[in-house]
C-alpha positions as CSV (number, residue, x, y, z in Angstrom):
1,X,126.6,121.3,107.0
2,X,125.5,122.9,103.7
3,X,126.3,119.7,101.7
4,X,124.4,117.6,104.2
5,X,121.4,119.9,104.0
6,X,121.4,119.8,100.2
7,X,121.6,115.9,100.3
8,X,118.6,115.7,102.6
9,X,116.6,117.9,100.3
10,X,117.6,115.7,97.3
11,X,116.8,112.6,99.2
12,X,113.3,113.9,100.2
13,X,112.6,114.9,96.6
14,X,113.7,111.5,95.4
15,X,111.6,109.7,98.0
16,X,108.5,111.7,97.2
17,X,109.0,111.0,93.5
18,X,109.5,107.2,94.0
19,X,106.5,107.3,96.4
20,X,104.3,108.9,93.7
21,X,105.4,106.2,91.2
22,X,104.5,103.5,93.8
23,X,101.0,105.0,94.1
24,X,100.6,105.1,90.4
25,X,101.6,101.4,90.2
26,X,99.2,100.5,93.0
27,X,96.3,102.3,91.3
28,X,97.1,100.5,88.0
29,X,97.1,97.1,89.7
30,X,93.7,97.6,91.3
31,X,91.3,95.3,89.6
32,X,88.2,96.3,91.5
33,X,87.0,99.2,89.4
34,X,83.7,100.0,90.9
35,X,82.7,103.6,91.2
36,X,83.7,104.1,94.8
37,X,87.1,102.6,94.2
38,X,87.7,104.7,91.2
39,X,86.8,107.9,93.1
40,X,89.1,106.9,96.0
41,X,91.9,106.1,93.7
42,X,91.6,109.4,91.9
43,X,91.7,111.3,95.2
44,X,94.7,109.2,96.3
45,X,96.6,110.0,93.1
46,X,95.9,113.7,93.5
47,X,97.0,113.9,97.2
48,X,100.0,111.5,96.8
49,X,101.4,113.3,93.7
50,X,100.9,116.6,95.4
51,X,103.4,115.8,98.1
52,X,106.4,115.8,95.7
53,X,105.0,118.7,93.7
54,X,104.8,120.9,96.8
55,X,108.3,119.8,97.9
56,X,109.7,120.9,94.6
57,X,107.8,124.2,94.8
58,X,109.1,124.8,98.3
59,X,112.6,124.6,97.1
60,X,111.9,127.2,94.4
61,X,110.1,129.5,96.9
62,X,111.3,133.0,97.2
63,X,111.2,133.2,101.0
64,X,111.3,131.1,104.2
65,X,107.5,131.8,104.5
66,X,107.0,130.3,101.0
67,X,109.1,127.3,101.8
68,X,107.2,126.7,105.0
69,X,103.9,127.1,103.3
70,X,104.7,124.6,100.6
71,X,106.0,122.1,103.1
72,X,102.8,122.5,105.1
73,X,100.8,121.8,102.0
74,X,102.9,118.7,101.3
75,X,102.2,117.5,104.9
76,X,98.5,118.0,104.4
77,X,98.6,116.0,101.2
78,X,100.5,113.2,103.0
79,X,97.9,113.1,105.8
80,X,95.1,113.0,103.1
81,X,97.0,110.1,101.4
82,X,97.1,108.2,104.7
83,X,93.3,108.5,104.9
84,X,92.7,107.3,101.3
85,X,95.1,104.4,101.7
86,X,93.6,103.3,105.0
87,X,90.1,103.5,103.6
88,X,91.0,101.5,100.5
89,X,92.7,98.8,102.7
90,X,90.0,98.7,105.4
91,X,87.1,98.6,102.8
92,X,88.8,95.6,101.2
93,X,89.1,97.3,97.9
94,X,92.9,96.8,97.9
95,X,94.8,94.2,99.9
96,X,96.6,95.0,103.1
97,X,99.8,93.5,101.6
98,X,99.7,96.0,98.8
99,X,98.8,99.0,100.9
100,X,100.8,98.6,104.1
101,X,104.3,99.2,102.7
102,X,103.1,102.3,100.9
103,X,101.2,103.5,103.9
104,X,104.4,103.1,106.0
105,X,106.3,105.3,103.5
106,X,103.4,107.8,103.6
107,X,103.8,108.0,107.4
108,X,107.6,108.4,107.1
109,X,107.2,111.2,104.6
110,X,104.6,112.9,106.8
111,X,106.9,112.7,109.8
112,X,109.8,114.2,107.9
113,X,107.6,117.0,106.7
114,X,106.0,117.6,110.1
115,X,109.4,117.9,111.8
116,X,110.6,120.2,109.0
117,X,107.6,122.5,109.4
118,X,108.0,122.6,113.2
119,X,111.7,123.5,112.8
120,X,110.9,126.1,110.2
121,X,108.3,127.7,112.4
122,X,110.7,127.7,115.3
123,X,108.6,125.4,117.4
124,X,111.1,122.6,117.6
125,X,114.6,122.6,119.0
126,X,117.4,120.2,118.2
């Protein structure tokens, strides 16, 4: 069980890292550089990269409360990222084809984090 738990943590860290790279590539590819798009992209970069950073911080936390807190912050960042991605797509600033796969990964990361937070808080049973 311990090895499986360590593998899940590594996989989540890796997914969050690859996700942040995908966000950076998306923002670099965006040709529409009007002020509104630039602001939304900066917000997206902040929230999306915060997911992985908080996961790393959680694993360095000194207590279960710290761990839970950092995962909660990562979840909030994932939810914020969903907002910015949807707004960029629905405003036509970025194509749906470019956003949808990244938005799907955002939702999956958010679901993993939400389930983890519920489990850590004892509000979810197996």
